[in-house]
Backbone as a printed PyTorch tensor [residue, N CA C, xyz], in Angstrom:
tensor([[[140.9630,  80.7600,  86.4920],
         [141.1710,  79.3950,  86.9420],
         [140.4860,  79.1820,  88.2890]],

        [[139.8960,  78.0120,  88.4660],
         [139.3720,  77.5870,  89.7490],
         [140.0360,  76.2560,  90.0640]],

        [[141.0990,  76.2900,  90.8910],
         [141.9040,  75.0850,  91.0870],
         [142.6180,  74.7580,  89.7920]],

        [[142.3500,  73.5900,  89.2520],
         [142.9400,  73.2000,  87.9690],
         [141.9280,  73.2660,  86.8380]],

        [[140.7760,  73.8860,  87.0780],
         [139.6960,  73.9080,  86.0930],
         [139.6640,  75.2600,  85.3880]],

        [[139.6570,  75.2410,  84.0780],
         [139.5160,  76.4400,  83.2640],
         [138.1810,  76.3490,  82.5470]],

        [[137.2730,  77.2900,  82.8190],
         [135.9240,  77.2320,  82.2640],
         [135.6490,  78.4990,  81.4530]],

        [[135.9750,  78.4830,  80.1460],
         [135.7920,  79.6860,  79.3060],
         [134.3570,  79.8150,  78.8150]],

        [[133.4010,  79.9820,  79.7580],
         [131.9860,  79.9160,  79.4050],
         [131.5140,  81.0840,  78.5600]],

        [[132.2950,  82.1700,  78.4970],
         [131.8340,  83.3430,  77.7560],
         [132.4160,  83.4140,  76.3530]],

        [[132.9650,  82.3040,  75.8530],
         [133.5420,  82.2810,  74.5160],
         [132.5510,  81.6960,  73.5290]],

        [[132.5760,  82.2030,  72.2990],
         [131.7700,  81.6130,  71.2410],
         [132.5060,  80.3790,  70.7210]],

        [[131.8280,  79.4400,  70.0510],
         [132.5060,  78.2430,  69.5470],
         [133.6440,  78.6050,  68.5920]],

        [[134.7130,  77.8190,  68.6680],
         [135.8640,  78.0390,  67.8010],
         [137.1220,  77.4560,  68.4080]],

        [[138.2630,  77.7000,  67.7480],
         [139.5480,  77.2060,  68.2130],
         [140.3060,  78.3440,  68.9070]],

        [[140.9070,  78.0510,  70.0570],
         [141.5840,  79.0650,  70.8500],
         [142.9490,  78.5680,  71.3220]],

        [[143.8810,  79.5060,  71.4540],
         [145.1610,  79.2280,  72.0890],
         [145.0730,  79.6960,  73.5340]],

        [[145.3660,  78.8000,  74.4580],
         [145.3080,  79.0980,  75.8730],
         [146.7270,  79.2060,  76.4170]],

        [[147.0320,  80.3170,  77.0630],
         [148.3300,  80.4810,  77.7160],
         [148.1220,  80.4360,  79.2190]],

        [[148.7980,  79.5010,  79.8600],
         [148.7150,  79.3410,  81.3090],
         [150.0130,  79.8320,  81.9190]],

        [[149.9230,  80.8510,  82.7480],
         [151.1110,  81.4720,  83.3190],
         [151.0300,  81.4660,  84.8340]],

        [[152.1600,  81.1040,  85.4870],
         [152.2120,  81.0950,  86.9500],
         [153.4320,  81.8800,  87.4080]],

        [[153.3360,  82.4490,  88.5970],
         [154.4420,  83.1700,  89.2240],
         [154.6220,  82.6370,  90.6360]],

        [[155.8850,  82.2260,  90.9720],
         [156.1140,  81.6730,  92.3060],
         [156.4210,  82.7860,  93.3080]],

        [[156.7060,  82.4100,  94.5330],
         [156.9360,  83.3900,  95.5960],
         [158.2000,  84.2130,  95.3870]],

        [[159.1150,  83.7270,  94.5310],
         [160.3480,  84.4580,  94.2470],
         [160.2110,  85.3670,  93.0320]],

        [[159.0160,  85.4150,  92.4450],
         [158.8090,  86.2500,  91.2700],
         [159.1720,  85.5860,  89.9670]],

        [[159.5410,  84.3050,  90.0080],
         [159.8800,  83.5790,  88.7780],
         [158.6000,  83.1710,  88.0530]],

        [[158.5890,  83.3430,  86.7400],
         [157.4070,  83.0450,  85.9540],
         [157.6420,  81.8560,  85.0270]],

        [[156.5840,  81.1170,  84.8160],
         [156.6020,  80.0370,  83.8470],
         [155.2920,  80.0180,  83.0940]],

        [[155.3230,  79.5260,  81.8690],
         [154.0880,  79.5080,  81.0990],
         [154.0510,  78.3110,  80.1720]],

        [[152.8580,  77.9550,  79.7470],
         [152.6550,  76.8640,  78.7980],
         [151.5420,  77.2700,  77.8600]],

        [[151.6290,  76.8330,  76.6080],
         [150.6180,  77.1220,  75.5930],
         [149.9570,  75.8290,  75.1440]],

        [[148.6590,  75.9270,  74.8530],
         [147.9190,  74.7760,  74.3310],
         [146.7920,  75.2840,  73.4560]],

        [[146.3430,  74.4640,  72.5310],
         [145.2200,  74.8040,  71.6660],
         [144.0060,  73.9930,  72.0970]],

        [[142.8620,  74.6660,  72.1820],
         [141.6470,  73.9780,  72.5890],
         [140.4840,  74.4530,  71.7320]],

        [[139.4570,  73.6460,  71.6650],
         [138.2510,  73.9970,  70.9080],
         [137.0860,  74.1740,  71.8660]],

        [[136.2430,  75.1560,  71.5720],
         [135.0400,  75.4170,  72.3650],
         [133.8250,  75.0840,  71.5120]],

        [[132.9280,  74.2800,  72.0460],
         [131.7140,  73.9080,  71.3210],
         [130.5360,  73.9590,  72.2770]],

        [[129.3610,  74.2490,  71.7470],
         [128.1610,  74.2580,  72.5640],
         [127.6580,  72.8450,  72.7850]],

        [[127.1110,  72.6150,  73.9660],
         [126.4200,  71.3680,  74.2490],
         [124.9220,  71.6000,  74.1170]],

        [[124.2530,  70.7180,  73.4010],
         [122.8050,  70.8630,  73.2320],
         [122.0550,  69.7660,  73.9650]],

        [[122.6390,  69.2690,  75.0450],
         [121.9630,  68.2450,  75.8240],
         [120.8200,  68.8570,  76.6250]],

        [[119.9620,  68.0030,  77.1600],
         [118.8350,  68.4870,  77.9480],
         [119.3350,  69.1920,  79.2010]],

        [[118.7540,  70.3580,  79.5470],
         [119.1270,  71.0190,  80.8080],
         [118.7920,  70.1070,  81.9880]],

        [[119.6610,  70.1170,  82.9910],
         [119.4570,  69.3010,  84.1880],
         [119.2890,  70.2100,  85.3950]],

        [[118.8950,  69.6140,  86.5080],
         [118.7850,  70.3690,  87.7530],
         [117.7650,  71.4890,  87.6920]],

        [[116.6570,  71.2700,  87.0090],
         [115.6550,  72.3290,  86.8360],
         [114.8120,  72.4780,  88.0980]],

        [[114.6470,  73.7240,  88.5440],
         [113.8510,  73.9850,  89.7350],
         [113.2870,  75.3990,  89.6480]],

        [[112.1080,  75.5930,  90.2240],
         [111.4970,  76.9260,  90.3390],
         [111.5570,  77.3480,  91.8010]],

        [[112.0600,  78.5740,  92.0570],
         [112.1000,  79.0760,  93.4300],
         [111.8400,  80.5740,  93.4320]],

        [[111.9920,  81.2000,  94.6000],
         [111.6620,  82.6220,  94.7570],
         [110.2840,  82.9370,  94.1780]],

        [[109.3350,  82.0520,  94.4620],
         [107.9930,  82.1860,  93.9050],
         [107.1930,  83.2050,  94.7200]],

        [[106.5790,  84.1640,  94.0380],
         [105.7020,  85.1400,  94.6680],
         [104.3070,  84.9860,  94.0660]],

        [[103.4270,  85.9330,  94.3340],
         [102.0900,  85.8930,  93.7560],
         [102.1130,  86.1590,  92.2570]],

        [[103.1360,  86.8600,  91.7660],
         [103.1500,  87.2760,  90.3560],
         [104.4440,  86.9400,  89.6250]],

        [[105.3760,  86.2200,  90.2610],
         [106.6370,  85.9240,  89.5900],
         [107.2390,  84.6270,  90.1190]],

        [[108.1870,  84.0790,  89.3600],
         [108.9110,  82.8760,  89.7800],
         [110.2490,  82.8470,  89.0500]],

        [[111.2760,  82.3830,  89.7270],
         [112.6030,  82.2580,  89.1290],
         [112.8370,  80.8120,  88.7280]],

        [[113.1930,  80.5810,  87.4640],
         [113.4940,  79.2520,  86.9630],
         [115.0140,  79.0880,  86.8890]],

        [[115.5160,  77.9970,  87.4350],
         [116.9470,  77.7010,  87.4210],
         [117.1720,  76.3480,  86.7620]],

        [[118.2940,  76.2180,  86.0640],
         [118.6660,  74.9150,  85.5130],
         [120.1720,  74.7350,  85.6410]],

        [[120.6200,  73.4780,  85.5070],
         [122.0170,  73.1490,  85.7410],
         [122.9160,  73.4740,  84.5670]],

        [[124.1830,  73.1280,  84.7240],
         [125.2070,  73.4950,  83.7400],
         [125.4330,  72.4120,  82.6950]],

        [[124.5780,  71.3910,  82.6550],
         [124.7960,  70.3090,  81.7090],
         [124.6920,  70.7870,  80.2680]],

        [[123.8880,  71.8080,  80.0410],
         [123.7020,  72.3280,  78.6960],
         [124.2540,  73.7420,  78.6070]],

        [[124.9380,  74.0520,  77.5310],
         [125.5510,  75.3800,  77.3850],
         [125.2480,  75.9620,  76.0140]],

        [[124.0040,  75.9390,  75.6460],
         [123.6140,  76.4530,  74.3380],
         [123.7680,  77.9510,  74.2350]],

        [[123.8340,  78.4860,  72.9960],
         [123.9350,  79.9360,  72.8190],
         [122.6640,  80.6520,  73.2400]],

        [[121.5310,  79.9380,  73.2220],
         [120.2570,  80.4770,  73.6800],
         [119.4630,  79.3760,  74.3690]],

        [[118.5270,  79.7950,  75.2170],
         [117.6020,  78.8530,  75.8290],
         [116.1820,  79.3140,  75.5420]],

        [[115.3220,  78.3540,  75.2520],
         [113.9130,  78.6370,  74.9900],
         [113.1000,  78.1110,  76.1620]],

        [[112.3730,  79.0190,  76.8150],
         [111.5420,  78.6620,  77.9640],
         [110.0840,  78.7780,  77.5550]],

        [[109.3350,  77.7100,  77.7560],
         [107.9060,  77.7010,  77.4660],
         [107.1460,  77.5370,  78.7790]],

        [[106.0960,  78.3490,  78.9610],
         [105.3020,  78.2340,  80.1800],
         [103.8490,  78.5980,  79.8780]],

        [[102.9320,  78.0670,  80.6950],
         [101.5070,  78.3310,  80.5270],
         [100.7870,  78.0020,  81.8190]],

        [[ 99.5640,  78.5270,  81.9390],
         [ 98.7040,  78.0990,  83.0270],
         [ 98.3320,  76.6390,  82.8180]],

        [[ 98.2190,  75.9070,  83.9110],
         [ 97.8780,  74.4920,  83.8000],
         [ 96.5270,  74.2930,  83.1260]],

        [[ 95.6390,  75.2660,  83.2760],
         [ 94.2940,  75.1720,  82.7070],
         [ 94.2360,  75.6080,  81.2430]],

        [[ 95.3480,  76.1130,  80.7040],
         [ 95.3690,  76.6440,  79.3450],
         [ 96.0530,  75.6780,  78.3850]],

        [[ 95.7440,  75.8150,  77.1060],
         [ 96.4240,  75.0310,  76.0650],
         [ 97.4140,  75.8890,  75.2810]],

        [[ 97.5130,  77.1590,  75.6210],
         [ 98.3810,  78.0880,  74.8940],
         [ 99.6530,  78.3350,  75.6870]],

        [[100.7970,  78.0930,  75.0450],
         [102.0930,  78.2730,  75.6860],
         [102.6500,  79.6670,  75.3940]],

        [[103.2490,  80.2730,  76.3980],
         [104.0610,  81.4750,  76.2180],
         [105.5050,  81.0270,  76.0190]],

        [[106.2230,  81.6910,  75.1290],
         [107.6100,  81.3100,  74.8450],
         [108.5130,  82.5310,  74.9560]],

        [[109.5980,  82.3810,  75.6970],
         [110.6200,  83.4240,  75.7550],
         [111.9630,  82.7940,  75.4260]],

        [[112.8320,  83.5600,  74.7810],
         [114.1720,  83.1010,  74.4320],
         [115.1830,  84.0250,  75.0780]],

        [[116.1500,  83.4450,  75.7910],
         [117.1770,  84.2490,  76.4410],
         [118.5460,  83.8060,  75.9610]],

        [[119.4930,  84.7230,  75.9740],
         [120.8600,  84.4050,  75.5940],
         [121.5070,  83.5420,  76.6640]],

        [[122.2080,  82.4960,  76.2210],
         [122.8980,  81.6100,  77.1520],
         [124.3810,  81.8740,  77.2340]],

        [[124.8510,  82.9090,  76.5800],
         [126.2830,  83.1900,  76.5370],
         [126.5080,  84.6620,  76.8970]],

        [[127.1370,  85.0280,  78.0410],
         [127.8230,  84.1090,  78.9460],
         [126.8660,  83.1720,  79.6680]],

        [[127.4030,  82.3560,  80.5240],
         [126.7190,  81.1670,  81.0190],
         [125.5120,  81.5100,  81.8830]],

        [[124.3560,  81.7460,  81.2450],
         [123.1190,  82.0750,  81.9450],
         [122.3580,  80.7890,  82.2390]],

        [[122.0080,  80.5780,  83.4910],
         [121.2970,  79.3530,  83.8760],
         [120.0670,  79.6710,  84.7150]],

        [[119.4680,  80.8500,  84.5210],
         [118.2390,  81.1810,  85.2370],
         [117.5300,  82.3150,  84.5230]],

        [[116.2430,  82.4360,  84.7780],
         [115.4500,  83.5580,  84.2850],
         [114.2640,  83.7470,  85.2120]],

        [[113.6790,  84.9390,  85.2090],
         [112.5460,  85.2490,  86.0760],
         [111.3020,  85.4600,  85.2250]],

        [[110.2480,  84.7110,  85.5190],
         [108.9560,  84.9040,  84.8790],
         [108.1680,  85.9220,  85.6950]],

        [[107.6140,  86.9280,  85.0360],
         [106.8470,  87.9590,  85.7290],
         [105.4600,  88.0820,  85.1000]],

        [[104.6010,  88.8620,  85.7320],
         [103.2560,  89.0630,  85.2110],
         [102.3590,  87.8590,  85.3680]],

        [[102.6620,  86.9930,  86.3370],
         [101.8620,  85.7920,  86.5610],
         [100.6390,  86.1050,  87.4150]],

        [[ 99.6720,  85.2010,  87.3890],
         [ 98.4680,  85.3610,  88.2030],
         [ 98.6480,  84.6840,  89.5580]],

        [[ 98.1320,  85.2770,  90.6390],
         [ 98.2470,  84.6580,  91.9630],
         [ 97.4810,  83.3410,  92.0450]],

        [[ 97.9170,  82.4680,  92.9620],
         [ 97.2370,  81.2020,  93.2740],
         [ 96.9380,  80.3910,  92.0230]],

        [[ 97.9240,  80.2880,  91.1320],
         [ 97.7290,  79.6150,  89.8470],
         [ 98.8410,  78.6030,  89.6060]],

        [[ 98.4750,  77.4250,  89.0840],
         [ 99.4600,  76.4020,  88.7210],
         [ 99.9780,  76.6900,  87.3170]],

        [[101.2950,  76.7360,  87.1530],
         [101.9240,  76.9600,  85.8530],
         [102.7710,  75.7540,  85.4660]],

        [[102.7450,  75.4090,  84.1760],
         [103.6190,  74.3770,  83.6060],
         [104.7580,  75.0590,  82.8590]],

        [[105.9390,  74.4430,  82.8510],
         [107.0550,  75.0240,  82.1090],
         [108.0540,  73.9420,  81.7090]],

        [[108.7800,  74.2030,  80.6330],
         [109.9060,  73.3580,  80.2300],
         [110.9810,  74.2270,  79.5970]],

        [[112.1840,  73.6790,  79.4740],
         [113.3380,  74.4400,  79.0130],
         [114.1370,  73.5890,  78.0310]],

        [[114.6480,  74.2110,  76.9720],
         [115.5190,  73.5130,  76.0290],
         [116.5710,  74.4770,  75.5020]],

        [[117.7780,  73.9690,  75.2130],
         [118.7750,  74.8110,  74.5460],
         [118.3400,  75.0490,  73.1060]],

        [[118.4300,  76.2600,  72.6440],
         [117.9330,  76.6080,  71.3170],
         [119.0410,  76.4380,  70.2770]],

        [[119.5210,  75.1950,  70.1510],
         [120.6040,  74.9370,  69.1950],
         [120.5530,  73.5260,  68.6470]],

        [[119.4230,  72.8630,  68.8010],
         [119.3250,  71.5010,  68.3110],
         [117.8940,  71.1050,  68.0630]],

        [[117.6510,  69.8210,  68.0300],
         [116.3090,  69.3210,  67.7560],
         [115.4450,  69.4160,  69.0050]],

        [[114.1560,  69.1510,  68.8280],
         [113.2190,  69.2360,  69.9490],
         [113.4390,  68.1110,  70.9570]],

        [[114.2500,  67.1210,  70.6330],
         [114.4610,  65.9920,  71.5400],
         [115.2510,  66.3960,  72.7760]],

        [[115.9120,  67.5660,  72.7500],
         [116.6890,  67.9780,  73.9220],
         [115.8850,  68.8550,  74.8690]],

        [[114.5730,  68.8940,  74.6810],
         [113.7020,  69.6560,  75.5760],
         [113.5090,  68.8950,  76.8770]],

        [[113.5070,  69.6060,  77.9890],
         [113.2970,  68.9670,  79.2840],
         [111.8590,  68.4650,  79.4040]],

        [[111.6150,  67.6360,  80.4040],
         [110.2390,  67.2730,  80.7020],
         [109.5240,  68.5120,  81.2390]],

        [[108.2190,  68.4540,  81.3490],
         [107.4480,  69.6020,  81.8250],
         [107.2960,  69.5500,  83.3380]],

        [[107.6390,  70.6640,  83.9780],
         [107.5310,  70.8000,  85.4260],
         [106.3910,  71.7750,  85.7350]],

        [[106.0970,  71.9510,  87.0170],
         [105.0680,  72.9160,  87.3870],
         [105.4030,  73.5820,  88.7240]],

        [[104.8080,  74.7340,  88.9530],
         [104.8870,  75.4370,  90.2290],
         [103.5750,  76.1740,  90.4310]],

        [[103.2990,  76.5850,  91.6630],
         [102.0690,  77.3060,  91.9940],
         [102.4360,  78.6510,  92.5970]],

        [[101.8940,  79.7270,  92.0440],
         [102.1510,  81.0600,  92.5860],
         [101.4190,  81.2440,  93.9110]],

        [[101.9150,  82.1650,  94.7130],
         [101.3320,  82.4200,  96.0210],
         [100.0610,  83.2680,  95.9050]],

        [[ 99.2940,  83.2850,  96.9750],
         [ 98.1080,  84.1390,  97.0210],
         [ 98.5390,  85.5920,  97.1480]],

        [[ 97.7620,  86.4880,  96.5980],
         [ 98.0490,  87.9170,  96.6560],
         [ 97.4210,  88.4920,  97.9220]],

        [[ 98.2090,  88.5320,  99.0020],
         [ 97.6730,  88.9520, 100.2850],
         [ 97.8030,  90.4620, 100.4600]],

        [[ 96.8130,  91.1100, 101.0300],
         [ 96.9260,  92.5520, 101.3170],
         [ 98.0590,  92.8250, 102.2950]],

        [[ 98.6290,  94.0000, 102.1920],
         [ 99.7070,  94.3910, 103.0810],
         [ 99.1220,  94.9340, 104.3830]],

        [[ 99.7040,  94.5400, 105.4990],
         [ 99.1790,  94.9640, 106.7920],
         [ 99.6310,  96.3750, 107.1390]],

        [[ 98.9430,  96.9820, 108.0910],
         [ 99.3250,  98.3170, 108.5440],
         [100.7200,  98.2850, 109.1480]],

        [[101.0430,  97.1930, 109.8690],
         [102.3650,  97.0750, 110.4580],
         [103.4440,  97.1020, 109.3810]],

        [[103.1640,  96.4550, 108.2470],
         [104.1150,  96.4650, 107.1330],
         [104.3960,  97.8950, 106.6960]],

        [[103.3530,  98.6940, 106.5490],
         [103.5360, 100.0770, 106.0930],
         [104.2980, 100.8990, 107.1170]],

        [[104.0470, 100.6430, 108.4060],
         [104.7560, 101.3790, 109.4400],
         [106.2370, 101.0320, 109.4720]],

        [[106.5800,  99.8110, 109.0390],
         [107.9630,  99.3340, 109.1460],
         [108.7930,  99.5690, 107.8940]],

        [[108.1820,  99.9980, 106.8030],
         [108.9550, 100.2090, 105.5730],
         [109.9570, 101.3420, 105.7720]],

        [[111.1880, 101.0810, 105.4010],
         [112.2160, 102.1250, 105.3970],
         [112.8140, 102.1840, 104.0050]],

        [[113.4600, 103.3110, 103.7040],
         [114.0590, 103.4680, 102.3860],
         [115.2030, 102.4810, 102.1990]],

        [[115.1790, 101.7430, 101.0950],
         [116.2500, 100.7990, 100.7900],
         [117.4240, 101.5450, 100.1710]],

        [[118.6340, 101.1320, 100.5520],
         [119.8340, 101.7570,  99.9920],
         [120.1340, 101.2450,  98.5830]],

        [[119.4000, 100.2120,  98.1460],
         [119.6680,  99.6160,  96.8370],
         [118.9650, 100.3550,  95.7060]],

        [[117.8960, 101.0850,  96.0330],
         [117.2140, 101.8840,  95.0220],
         [117.0050, 103.2900,  95.5550]],

        [[116.9700, 104.2320,  94.6570],
         [116.7910, 105.6310,  95.0220],
         [115.6180, 106.2000,  94.2360]],

        [[114.6900, 106.8170,  94.9380],
         [113.5380, 107.4550,  94.2980],
         [113.5930, 108.9580,  94.5790]],

        [[113.4920, 109.7280,  93.5250],
         [113.4930, 111.1780,  93.7170],
         [112.5770, 111.8280,  92.6840]],

        [[111.8950, 112.9270,  93.0240],
         [111.7800, 113.4120,  94.4090],
         [110.8820, 112.5030,  95.2300]],

        [[111.0000, 112.5800,  96.5180],
         [110.1690, 111.7940,  97.4260],
         [110.0440, 112.5610,  98.7430]],

        [[108.8610, 113.1400,  99.0140],
         [107.5570, 113.0250,  98.3420],
         [107.5650, 113.6220,  96.9300]],

        [[106.5310, 113.2340,  96.1500],
         [106.4130, 113.7200,  94.7820],
         [104.9380, 113.8730,  94.4140]],

        [[104.7100, 114.3370,  93.1890],
         [103.3400, 114.5780,  92.7160],
         [102.7780, 113.3900,  91.9400]],

        [[103.5420, 112.2930,  91.8890],
         [103.1610, 111.1370,  91.0860],
         [104.0990, 110.9350,  89.9210]],

        [[104.9860, 111.9100,  89.6980],
         [106.0510, 111.7670,  88.6880],
         [107.3790, 111.7010,  89.4340]],

        [[108.1360, 110.6250,  89.1970],
         [109.4010, 110.4660,  89.9000],
         [110.3430, 109.5860,  89.0700]],

        [[111.5900, 109.5100,  89.5040],
         [112.6100, 108.6930,  88.8530],
         [113.1150, 107.6400,  89.8360]],

        [[113.2230, 106.4030,  89.3660],
         [113.7940, 105.3230,  90.1750],
         [115.1900, 105.0190,  89.6410]],

        [[116.1710, 105.0160,  90.5280],
         [117.5590, 104.7180,  90.1680],
         [118.0160, 103.4660,  90.9120]],

        [[118.8050, 102.6240,  90.2260],
         [119.3990, 101.4650,  90.8750],
         [120.5600, 100.9640,  90.0200]],

        [[121.3920, 100.1220,  90.6080],
         [122.5530,  99.5660,  89.9310],
         [122.3480,  98.0760,  89.6920]],

        [[122.9290,  97.5700,  88.5840],
         [122.8970,  96.1420,  88.2980],
         [124.2610,  95.7070,  87.7810]],

        [[124.6960,  94.5120,  88.2090],
         [125.9860,  93.9950,  87.7560],
         [125.9040,  93.3400,  86.3850]],

        [[124.7070,  92.9420,  85.9620],
         [124.5390,  92.2250,  84.7070],
         [123.3110,  92.7270,  83.9660]],

        [[123.2220,  92.3580,  82.6830],
         [122.0230,  92.6150,  81.8870],
         [120.9830,  91.5500,  82.2310]],

        [[119.7740,  91.9580,  82.5380],
         [118.7320,  91.0060,  82.9040],
         [117.3590,  91.6660,  82.7780]],

        [[116.3350,  90.8850,  83.0510],
         [114.9810,  91.4010,  83.0280],
         [114.5170,  91.6930,  84.4540]],

        [[113.6230,  92.6520,  84.5890],
         [113.1070,  92.9880,  85.9090],
         [111.6990,  93.5340,  85.8120]],

        [[111.2080,  93.9870,  86.9470],
         [109.8390,  94.4910,  86.9880],
         [109.7300,  95.5660,  88.0530]],

        [[108.9840,  96.6220,  87.7480],
         [108.7120,  97.6920,  88.7020],
         [107.2090,  97.7310,  88.9490]],

        [[106.8150,  97.8640,  90.2140],
         [105.3960,  98.0000,  90.4980],
         [105.1900,  98.9200,  91.6960]],

        [[104.0480,  99.5960,  91.6750],
         [103.6560, 100.5070,  92.7460],
         [102.4050,  99.9330,  93.4000]],

        [[102.4040,  99.8470,  94.7460],
         [101.3250,  99.1920,  95.4830],
         [100.7440, 100.1700,  96.5010]],

        [[ 99.4040, 100.2160,  96.5830],
         [ 98.7720, 101.1070,  97.5600],
         [ 98.6030, 100.3990,  98.8980]],

        [[ 98.0300, 101.0950,  99.8870],
         [ 97.9610, 100.5640, 101.2480],
         [ 97.0490,  99.3500, 101.3810]],

        [[ 96.1920,  99.1180, 100.4100],
         [ 95.3190,  97.9440, 100.4530],
         [ 95.9670,  96.7210,  99.8190]],

        [[ 97.1710,  96.9040,  99.2560],
         [ 97.8440,  95.8070,  98.5790],
         [ 97.5380,  95.7380,  97.1010]],

        [[ 96.7850,  96.7200,  96.5820],
         [ 96.4310,  96.7370,  95.1660],
         [ 97.5870,  97.3090,  94.3400]],

        [[ 97.9350,  96.6160,  93.2550],
         [ 98.9830,  97.0880,  92.3540],
         [ 98.3870,  98.1530,  91.4370]],

        [[ 98.8500,  99.3920,  91.5660],
         [ 98.3080, 100.4950,  90.7680],
         [ 99.1700, 100.7820,  89.5450]],

        [[100.3540, 100.2150,  89.5060],
         [101.2560, 100.4190,  88.3540],
         [102.2030,  99.2260,  88.2820]],

        [[102.4310,  98.7170,  87.0730],
         [103.3990,  97.6430,  86.8890],
         [104.0150,  97.7620,  85.5040]],

        [[105.2810,  97.4390,  85.3900],
         [105.9710,  97.5220,  84.1060],
         [107.1630,  96.5790,  84.1060]],

        [[107.2540,  95.7220,  83.0790],
         [108.4460,  94.9010,  82.8780],
         [109.5310,  95.7620,  82.2430]],

        [[110.7600,  95.6110,  82.6910],
         [111.8440,  96.4650,  82.2070],
         [113.0450,  95.6310,  81.8010]],

        [[113.8120,  96.1380,  80.8500],
         [115.0990,  95.5500,  80.4620],
         [116.1910,  96.2870,  81.2210]],

        [[116.8890,  95.5770,  82.0730],
         [117.8940,  96.1700,  82.9450],
         [119.2610,  96.0750,  82.2870]],

        [[119.9920,  97.1810,  82.2750],
         [121.3240,  97.2150,  81.6960],
         [122.3690,  97.0700,  82.7970]],

        [[123.5930,  96.7580,  82.3950],
         [124.6890,  96.6960,  83.3510],
         [125.0800,  98.1160,  83.7720]],

        [[125.2380,  98.3260,  85.0670],
         [125.5880,  99.6490,  85.5660],
         [124.3750, 100.3800,  86.1120]],

        [[124.3650, 101.7090,  85.9930],
         [123.2930, 102.5290,  86.5500],
         [122.0620, 102.5040,  85.6420]],

        [[120.9090, 102.2700,  86.2590],
         [119.6310, 102.2880,  85.5570],
         [118.7840, 103.4360,  86.0960]],

        [[118.0770, 104.1140,  85.2080],
         [117.1440, 105.1690,  85.5940],
         [115.8190, 104.9400,  84.8740]],

        [[114.7330, 104.9920,  85.6070],
         [113.4140, 104.7870,  85.0270],
         [112.4820, 105.8870,  85.4980]],

        [[111.9040, 106.6230,  84.5640],
         [110.9470, 107.6760,  84.8970],
         [109.5420, 107.0790,  84.9340]],

        [[108.8160, 107.3450,  86.0120],
         [107.5090, 106.7380,  86.2410],
         [106.4690, 107.8330,  86.4630]],

        [[105.2870, 107.6470,  85.8790],
         [104.1930, 108.6020,  86.0090],
         [102.9660, 107.8670,  86.5420]],

        [[102.5840, 108.1720,  87.7840],
         [101.3630, 107.6150,  88.3710],
         [100.5050, 108.7590,  88.9070]],

        [[100.4200, 109.8270,  88.1230],
         [ 99.6270, 110.9910,  88.5370],
         [ 98.1310, 110.6870,  88.5420]],

        [[ 97.7560, 109.5160,  88.0470],
         [ 96.3470, 109.1400,  88.0380],
         [ 95.8890, 108.5350,  89.3580]],

        [[ 96.8010, 108.3240,  90.3200],
         [ 96.4100, 107.7250,  91.5960],
         [ 96.2630, 108.8110,  92.6520]],

        [[ 95.5700, 108.4590,  93.7290],
         [ 95.3010, 109.4320,  94.7920],
         [ 96.5430, 109.6900,  95.6350]],

        [[ 96.5730, 110.8120,  96.3140],
         [ 97.6680, 111.1160,  97.2320],
         [ 97.6640, 110.1090,  98.3770]],

        [[ 98.8570, 109.7960,  98.8750],
         [ 98.9560, 108.8520,  99.9750],
         [100.3060, 108.1760, 100.0120]],

        [[100.4010, 107.1200, 100.8210],
         [101.6340, 106.3560, 100.9740],
         [101.5710, 105.1390, 100.0650]],

        [[102.6530, 104.8790,  99.3500],
         [102.7310, 103.7540,  98.4230],
         [104.0510, 103.0000,  98.6260]],

        [[104.0510, 101.7540,  98.1920],
         [105.2800, 100.9610,  98.1590],
         [105.7560, 100.8980,  96.7150]],

        [[106.9890, 101.3410,  96.4790],
         [107.6150, 101.2100,  95.1650],
         [108.5060,  99.9860,  95.2170]],

        [[108.2530,  99.0330,  94.3320],
         [108.9770,  97.7690,  94.3730],
         [109.7640,  97.5390,  93.0910]],

        [[110.9820,  97.0390,  93.2530],
         [111.8130,  96.5840,  92.1490],
         [112.0010,  95.0900,  92.3140]],

        [[111.5330,  94.3090,  91.3330],
         [111.6760,  92.8530,  91.3620],
         [112.7730,  92.4970,  90.3760]],

        [[113.8690,  91.9440,  90.8790],
         [115.0450,  91.6750,  90.0610],
         [115.7080,  90.3980,  90.5560]],

        [[115.9880,  89.4870,  89.6240],
         [116.6310,  88.2060,  89.9510],
         [115.8640,  87.4530,  91.0340]],

        [[114.5330,  87.5510,  90.9820],
         [113.7010,  86.8210,  91.9250],
         [113.5990,  87.4530,  93.2930]],

        [[114.2430,  88.6020,  93.5180],
         [114.1860,  89.2800,  94.7990],
         [113.3980,  90.5780,  94.6630]],

        [[112.7040,  90.9630,  95.7280],
         [111.8920,  92.1720,  95.7210],
         [112.4690,  93.1930,  96.6900]],

        [[112.7660,  94.3880,  96.1750],
         [113.2630,  95.4930,  96.9900],
         [112.1340,  96.5120,  97.0990]],

        [[111.7720,  96.8650,  98.3240],
         [110.6220,  97.7380,  98.5550],
         [111.0410,  99.0150,  99.2720]],

        [[110.5140, 100.1300,  98.8160],
         [110.7860, 101.4290,  99.4280],
         [109.4860, 102.2110,  99.5660]],

        [[109.3400, 102.8900, 100.6960],
         [108.1520, 103.7200, 100.9160],
         [108.2340, 104.9830, 100.0600]],

        [[107.1080, 105.3380,  99.4480],
         [107.0490, 106.5410,  98.6220],
         [105.7670, 107.2990,  98.9660]],

        [[105.8510, 108.6190,  99.0260],
         [104.6970, 109.4480,  99.3730],
         [104.3220, 110.3230,  98.1720]],

        [[103.0430, 110.2510,  97.8070],
         [102.5140, 111.1140,  96.7410],
         [101.6330, 112.1670,  97.3960]],

        [[101.9300, 113.4300,  97.1080],
         [101.1910, 114.5340,  97.7160],
         [100.1760, 115.1170,  96.7310]]])
């Protein structure tokens, strides 16, 4: 409960019995029962916005007006006629997703619709522009410290290592390794599970030196210094 609002967003459609129980300061309890129905809304998503935009990724957010079991996101380069389509589960109440693998300094078009009705509930088409892919400065490399949110071992390593991190929810993410010139020498989209995640990475094809290991998750980038000997 949030105040007087009950929002059972993680339920599938159907009929449910709701029991509301309260306990006062003296330990006395009272309860009430009611029957309610849960149904999906297939209205157009509202409050659509793109943020956390980087050179290669962007987070798309939409409002709670639509609560479909799935959402279909279509996106493309503004200069292209070919749309990319991804479908994500909307139950429990998912209202965002991260697009990865984008090109720097590029205009992208996108729209969103709940995947439970006709095409008339598709949003209008919006756009965003990715940032330029700027080289990393020497000062940046000098200032990198190990993040407590991800663990890389062994470190230093020979180019084979394991990345560990925790996630509260199932979502999509991306791992990339960047050299001192800002060049991405390794990138991989990953499916993140709830709880502890472990990913084994092999970059034995790159030269020895200092690298940035990055985890891009929920539109945020976590960076840790890594040394290959």
